C-alpha positions in Angstrom: 19.7 -47.5 -5.8 18.8 -50.9 -4.7 21.4 -53.2 -6.6 19.1 -56.7 -7.6 20.0 -60.0 -5.8 21.8 -61.6 -9.0 23.6 -58.2 -9.8 25.1 -58.1 -6.4 26.0 -61.9 -6.4 27.9 -61.8 -9.6 29.4 -58.2 -8.4 30.7 -59.8 -5.3 31.9 -63.0 -7.3 33.6 -60.6 -9.9 35.2 -58.8 -7.3 36.6 -61.6 -5.5 38.1 -62.6 -9.1 39.7 -59.5 -9.9 41.3 -58.7 -6.4 42.9 -62.4 -6.8 44.0 -62.2 -10.3 45.3 -58.4 -9.7 47.4 -59.5 -6.7 48.9 -62.6 -8.8 49.7 -60.2 -11.7 51.5 -58.0 -9.3 53.5 -60.9 -7.6 54.4 -62.1 -11.2 55.8 -59.4 -12.3 57.8 -58.2 -9.1 58.6 -61.3 -7.4 60.8 -64.1 -8.8 60.1 -67.6 -8.3 61.2 -69.1 -4.7 62.3 -65.4 -4.2 61.7 -64.5 -0.3 60.7 -61.3 0.7 60.1 -60.7 4.9 57.4 -58.5 5.4 57.6 -59.2 9.2 60.7 -60.9 9.9 60.4 -64.8 9.4 56.6 -64.4 10.7 55.1 -63.0 7.6 56.9 -63.6 4.1 56.1 -63.6 0.3 57.7 -65.9 -1.8 56.4 -66.9 -5.3 55.5 -70.4 -5.9 53.6 -72.0 -8.5 51.7 -74.8 -7.3 50.3 -77.3 -9.5 48.3 -78.9 -6.9 45.5 -78.5 -4.7 45.5 -76.7 -1.4 48.9 -77.0 0.1 50.6 -78.8 -3.0 47.8 -81.6 -2.2 47.8 -83.7 -5.7 51.0 -82.2 -7.5 52.0 -85.8 -7.7 49.0 -87.0 -9.3 49.1 -88.0 -13.0 47.9 -85.7 -15.4 44.9 -87.3 -16.2 43.5 -87.4 -12.6 45.1 -84.1 -11.9 42.7 -82.8 -14.5 39.7 -84.6 -12.9 40.1 -83.8 -9.7 41.6 -80.5 -10.0 39.5 -78.7 -12.7 36.7 -80.7 -14.0 35.2 -81.5 -10.6 35.9 -77.9 -9.2 34.1 -76.4 -11.9 31.1 -79.0 -11.7 30.9 -78.1 -8.0 31.4 -74.3 -8.5 28.7 -74.3 -11.5 26.3 -76.4 -8.6 26.6 -73.8 -6.1 26.3 -70.7 -8.5 23.0 -72.6 -9.4 22.1 -73.2 -5.6 22.6 -69.6 -4.6 20.7 -68.1 -7.7 17.6 -70.4 -7.3 17.6 -70.2 -3.3 16.1 -66.8 -2.7 15.8 -67.8 1.1 19.3 -68.1 1.6 20.2 -65.2 4.4 22.9 -62.5 3.5 25.7 -64.0 5.6 25.3 -67.4 3.7 25.1 -65.5 0.3 28.2 -63.6 1.0 30.2 -66.3 2.1 29.4 -68.8 -0.9 30.2 -65.5 -3.1 33.8 -65.8 -1.5 34.1 -69.6 -1.9 32.6 -69.4 -5.6 35.1 -66.4 -6.3 38.0 -67.6 -5.0 37.4 -71.0 -6.7 37.2 -69.6 -9.7 40.1 -67.4 -9.7 42.0 -70.8 -9.0 40.6 -72.5 -12.0 41.1 -69.5 -14.0 44.8 -69.8 -13.0 44.9 -73.7 -13.7 43.4 -73.5 -17.3 45.7 -70.3 -18.2 49.0 -70.4 -16.2 49.0 -74.6 -16.0 49.4 -74.1 -12.1 48.3 -71.4 -9.1 50.5 -68.5 -8.1 50.9 -68.5 -4.5 52.7 -66.5 -2.5 51.9 -65.1 1.1 53.3 -67.4 4.1 52.6 -66.9 7.9 54.4 -68.8 10.5 53.0 -67.4 14.1 55.3 -70.3 15.9 57.3 -73.2 15.3 54.0 -75.4 15.1 51.4 -72.6 13.9 52.0 -72.0 10.5 50.1 -71.4 7.0 51.3 -73.2 3.7 51.8 -70.8 0.8 48.7 -69.4 -0.1 47.1 -66.8 -2.1 44.2 -64.2 -2.2 41.9 -66.7 -3.5 42.7 -68.8 -0.9 41.7 -66.4 1.6 38.4 -65.7 -0.3 37.6 -69.4 0.1 38.8 -69.7 3.7 36.8 -66.6 4.7 33.6 -67.8 3.1 34.0 -71.0 5.1 34.5 -69.0 8.1 31.3 -66.7 7.4 29.0 -70.1 6.6 29.9 -71.6 9.9 29.4 -68.4 11.9 25.8 -68.2 9.8 25.2 -71.9 10.6 25.6 -71.1 14.2 23.5 -67.8 14.1 20.8 -70.2 12.3 20.8 -72.6 15.1 20.7 -70.4 17.9 17.6 -69.0 16.1 16.0 -72.1 15.7 16.5 -73.2 19.2 14.9 -69.8 20.9 11.8 -70.3 18.2 
């Protein structure tokens, strides 16, 4: 049985949201705020923080009105626009479609947290070296990042195809 294109889009977005939200429920239930659990020494840890800002806490110092506009209203408008774009653009290739679904799913999951929790629950931290390390992030952030990487790959594939045609 072949799923319709729109149903596939919805299922992929919902899967991203669901996986993120389940991970956050588990983390909130099992890890105290600021508790550190070493998974692989100091290189991969879990620590629960509530992020009132955006990526890596940016914007957490903004006043409430600006934070509402920049971290809630604007993302909802942009996510709505991207959903409309992928549903209407039937010529979008499969890789780009998957990428957009990951970005939308991760974005909706974090917006949902802002609405329900008042902040976003982050809990992963990776440190490869003293210079190469992440901030504290969550599964939704991984979805958005993965989607952006897929989108870049898709754009390189399209450029290569256009040059050979």
